[in-house]
N, C-alpha and C positions, 0 to 999 in steps of 0.2 A: 304280906308286905314284900316289896321288891327292893333289892339292894342295887342302888345306882352306882355308887362309889363308896369307898370306905367311910363308915360312920354316917352314911346317908341312906335312910330307908324311906320309901314312899308307898302309900297305899295305891294299889293298881287302879281302883275306881277314881280316886282323886287325880291320878296322873292322866287317866283317860279323859276326864272332864276338862282338865286344864288344856290337854292337847286339842280337844274338840273346840274349846273356846278360842284358842290361838288360831286354829284353822279357819274358824268362822270370821275372826277379825281380819285375817289376811285376805279372805275372799271378799269381805265387805270393802276393804281398802282397795282391792283390785277393781271391783265393780265401780267404786266411786271415781277412781282414776280413769277408767274406761269411759264413764259417763262424762267426766270433765273433758276428756280428749275429744269425745264425740261432739259435745257442745262447742268446744273451741273450733273444731273442724266445720261445724255448721255455721258458726259465727263468721269464720273466715270466708266461707263460700258466699254468705249473705253480703259481706262487705265487698267481695270481689264483684258480685253481680250488680249491686247498687252503684259501685264505682264505675263500672263499665257502662251502665245506663246513663249516668251523669256525663260521661265522656261522649257517648253517642248523642245526647241532647246538645251538648256544646258544639259538636261537629255539625250536626244537622242545622243548627241555628244559623250558621255562617257558611254553609256549603254554597249558598248563592253567590258568595264573593269570588268563587274560583274563576268566573269568567270576567272579572273586573280587570281594568287596565292599571297602569301606573298613574297615580294622581298626586297632586299637591307636593308634600315634602318628599315623596318618592323621587322627585327630581334631584334635589341636592344630595340625597342619600344614595341614589342608585344611578338613574339614567343620565344625570348630568355630572356625575362624580367620576372624573377621569382616573382616579386611583382605583376605585371599585371596578371600573370597566377594564382594568388591566388583568382582572381575574386573580389567580393565585399569586402571580408575580407582584401584585400590589399590596399583598398582606403585610410585609415588613414596614412599608410606609404608613399603612393604616394604624399600626401599633405605636407609631412615634409621631403622629400629627394630630391636630385638632379634628373634631368630628366632621366639620364642613370644609376642611382644607382642600380636599379633592374636587370640590365644586367651585374653587377659586373665590370663595367667600372670605371676607376679612377675618383675621384671627379671632376666634371666639373663646368661650369658657367651657366648652363641652369636651369631655374625653370619654367616649363610649365605643371603643373599638370592636367589641365582640360582635354586635349585630352587623357592622360593616364588613367584618371578616366573613361572616356567613353570606352576605350579599355578593361579595367578591367570588366566593366559591360557586354560588348559584349562577353568576354571570359567566363564569368559566365554562360551565356545562350547558347553560340555557340562556345565552345572550339575548337581551331585549325581550325576554319572555316572562310576563308577570305571573303566569300560572303556578310555577313552583313556589314563588314567594308567598302567594296567597294560601296555597295548600299547606305550606310549613306553618304559617301563622295559625291556621285553623287546627292543625294537628297539635301544635304546642298548647293551644287553648284547651283542647280536649284533654290533653295530658295534665294540664293545670287543674282541671275539674277533678280528675281522679286523685291526684296527689293531695289536693286540698281536702277532699273527703277522707282520705286515709289519715291525714294529719289530725283532723278534728276527732276522728275515732280514737287515735292514740292519746290525744289530750283528755278525752272524756270517756274512759273505759267503762264507767258505771252508768252512762247515760244511754238512753234508747238510740238506736241507729237512726231513727227518724229525725232527731235533732240535728245530727251532723248532715244527714241527707238534705234536710230542709234549708240549712244554712248554705250548703254548697249549691243547691238548686237555685236559690234566690240570687246568689252571686253569679252563677252561670247565665241565667236568663235576663239579668238586669240590662236594660237597653243602653245604659251609660257606657258600656264597653264597646259599642258599635265602632266608634272612631278607632280604637286601638286594634281591634281584630281585622277590620276592613282595610286598614291602611298598612301596607307592607312595611313602611318606615318604622311603624310603632312596634316592630319586633323587639326593640330595646325594652319597652315596658313588659312585654310578655316574658322575655328571657329573664329579666331582672326578678320578677315575682316568682317565676318557676324555680330559680336558684335559691331564692329566699325560703320557699317552702321546703326544698331539699335540705337546706341548712338547719331549719327549725326541726325537721324530722330527726336529724342526727343529734342535735343539741339536746333534745328531750331524752334520747336514749342515754347519752352521756356515760357510756359503759367504760370507756378508756380514753387515753390521750389520743390514740390513733383516730377514733371516731370524731373527736373534737377537731383534730387537724383537718379531716375531710370536710367537716361542717364549716370550718373557717375558710377552706378553699372554695367551697360552694358560694359562700357569702362574698368572697373576693370576686368571683365570676359575676355575681349579681351586680356588684358595683361597676365592674367593667362593662356591663350591659347598659346600666343607667345609674348615675350617681345618687339619684333620689332615694335609693334603698339605704342610704346612710342612717335614716331614722330607725331602722330595725335594731340598731345598737341599743336604743332605749326600749324597744319592745321586748327584747330577749329576757332581761331580768323580771319584767312584769309577767311575761308568759310563764316563766319557771315558778314564780311566786304563786300564781293563780292555780296552776295545774299540776304541780309536783310537790313532793315533800323533801326536795333537795335541801340539804343544810346550806347556810349562807355562804360557806366557803366554796361549795361546788357551784353555786349560782355565780359567785364572783369570778371563779376560774372560767366558767363557760362564757360569761359576758366579756371577760378579758380576751378570749380568743377572737370574738367578733370585733372588739376594739382594735386588736392587732391587725386583723384583716383590713379594717377600714383605714387604719393608719398607713398600711402598706400601699393601699390604693391612692390615698391622698398624696403620699410622697411621690409615687409614680406619676400622678397627674401633675404635680408641681414640676417635676423634671421635664415632662413633655410640653406643658403649656407655659411654664415660667410664671412670672408674676401676673396675677389677675386683678384688674381694676374693678370698679363697681358700677354704680348706677349710670355713669356717663356713657358707658359702652352699650347700654340697652336702648335700641331705637324705639321711639314712641309707637311705631306701627306694630311692634311686637308686644310691648307692655305699656299701655296707655297711662299707667300710674306714674310714669316719669314726668308727665305733664302736670301732675298735682302741684299747685303753687306753694303749699305749706303742709306742715305736719297734720293739721286739722283735716284738710281735704283728703290727704293721702290715707290716713288711718280710717276715716269714715268710709271712703270708697273700698278700701281693703276689707273692712268688716261687712259691707254690703255684698261684696263678692263671696265671702265665706257663707253668708246667708243664702246666696244663690246656689252654692254647692249643696247645702242641706236641702233646699227646695228640689233640686234635681234628683237627689237620692229618693225622696218620697214621691215626686211626680216628674219623671223624666220626659217632659215635653214643654216646649219644643226643643229639639236637640240641634246643634249646629256644628259645622266643621271649623268655624272661624268666629272668634270673639275679639278680634283685633281692634284697631283704632276706631273710636267713636261708637262701638257696639254697646259698651257699658259707659254711661256718662260719669264724669267726676262729680261727686256730691260732698256735702259737709254734714256736720252733726245736727243740722236743723232738719235733715231728712229723717223720716221715721224708720226706713228700712235698715240703716246701720244700727239703730237702737234695738230693733227687734232681733237682729243677728247677735248683738252683744248679749242680750238677755238669754237667748237660746244657748250660746256657748258657755256663758257663766253658769247657767243652770246645769249643763252637762258636767262641767268641771266640779261644781259643788257636790252634785250627786255622786260622782266618782270618788271624790275625797271622803265623803261620809260613809260610803258603802264598800270601800276597797278592802277593809278587813273581813268582810263577809265572803269575799272571793266568789261573787256571783258572776255568772257567765255574761249577763247583759252589761255589767259594769266593765268587764274586760273589753267588750265590744266598743264601748264608748271611749275607753282609754286608747285602744288600738286606733280608732278613727282620729282622735285628737293628735296622737303622736305622728301618725303617717301623713296627716294633713298639714302639720306645722311648717313643713318646708315650702308650701305653696301659698302661705298667707300673705306674703309681701309685706308683712309687718316688721320682720326682723332683718331680712335681706330682700333686695329687689331682684327677682329672678327674670329670666328671659321672656316671660309671657305673663300677661295680666290674668288670663283665665283660660282654662282648657278642660274639656270633659275627660281627656286622658289622665289628668291629674287625680281623678277619682278612682282609677283602676284598682289600686291597692287599698286606699281608705274604704272603698265600698265593702270590703270584707268586714270591717268593724261595724258598719251599718247593718249588714246582714246578720251578724252574730247578735247584736243588740236587739234587733226586731224579733228574730225567731225566739231568742231566750225570753224576752218579755211576754210574747204570746204564749209560750210554754208555761211561764210562771202564772199568767192570767188564767189559763185553763188547768192549772195544777197538773201539768203533764210532766212526768219523770221527776227525779230528784236531782240534788247536786251531784256532779260527777265525782267519782272516786279519784284519789290522788295517786299519781304515779310515784313509785318508789325510786 
């Protein structure tokens, strides 16, 4: 027997066995940690490579736009905008005036200074040269592909990389984005979504108040790029409910940060633009729905338009730069197309409501599409345009998520993603 301390005697054989078992346990633990570290490192490298591949695909798809000129709305936003053409000196005025004020267009309802500030800086160094503008658009689109892929991986840590890769790839290659990427003016759409992705990345982490403040700041910049990202306020709690195990209090706090950022933007917009009237200020050449004689024809036409959006998601042909006056006729409820559209959207809403507790990925895709499209329905408010392919830029992500998730479910590929803590 061996005396370890007073009144404590241990058999040497027993002590040796215990020591050996302890050493083996420590070695096994160390090997497991090393294996996990190696797997995490491999997974990180795989994510990095796949993300870069997606970025490269996005860049190559639109590299042909680099030799394009200024077109269409590039005029009021850049070449015909005397404030933008002042370069850096015009930035203070861009921050305190309407979006089209520098083009001598009547006072409007748009406050999107961030893209105009970028255009002013580009004009300062590359006056009357569209190449930098197109190059920046394509680069930001490539960055969007990478950031979207990494966000999807963060939201679905237990799901195969192929799911996130497929969703991002479908989004990147979808032809509906042609108008946005090929038109320099549509920098507002690209910037807005890019800042939304950054904000969602940070909100999912939700490690501390500092992270949430940065997330709120990114979201504020998104709104300063284009006000349509206001719908993301409704997306945030849904996203956190589907993909995390956050307690309700944390979800509420995170959502409140986005609400605060949106409120700050709306107050600033009100200060700059003042009172904004409604439908009477929208010219028929921009939104043909103002010509609808009654509620019946307006709602029927609006629903037919929503059906056309869905059609372009599944079959993006033909595409057009202009859906202004008389391109889409005013109809009533005697027409079958609005009825088909109502059936499709009611079906999506019912499916989402009945399956929301399952927290399935395809259900989130449907909800994301419905929320982000809500601003463009012309059912609740009459916006400045009746129809535009650019309006599908963000909702397209919901479509891509739903389609890929449903195909994966059909093929029984992978399981439900794990929840983030």
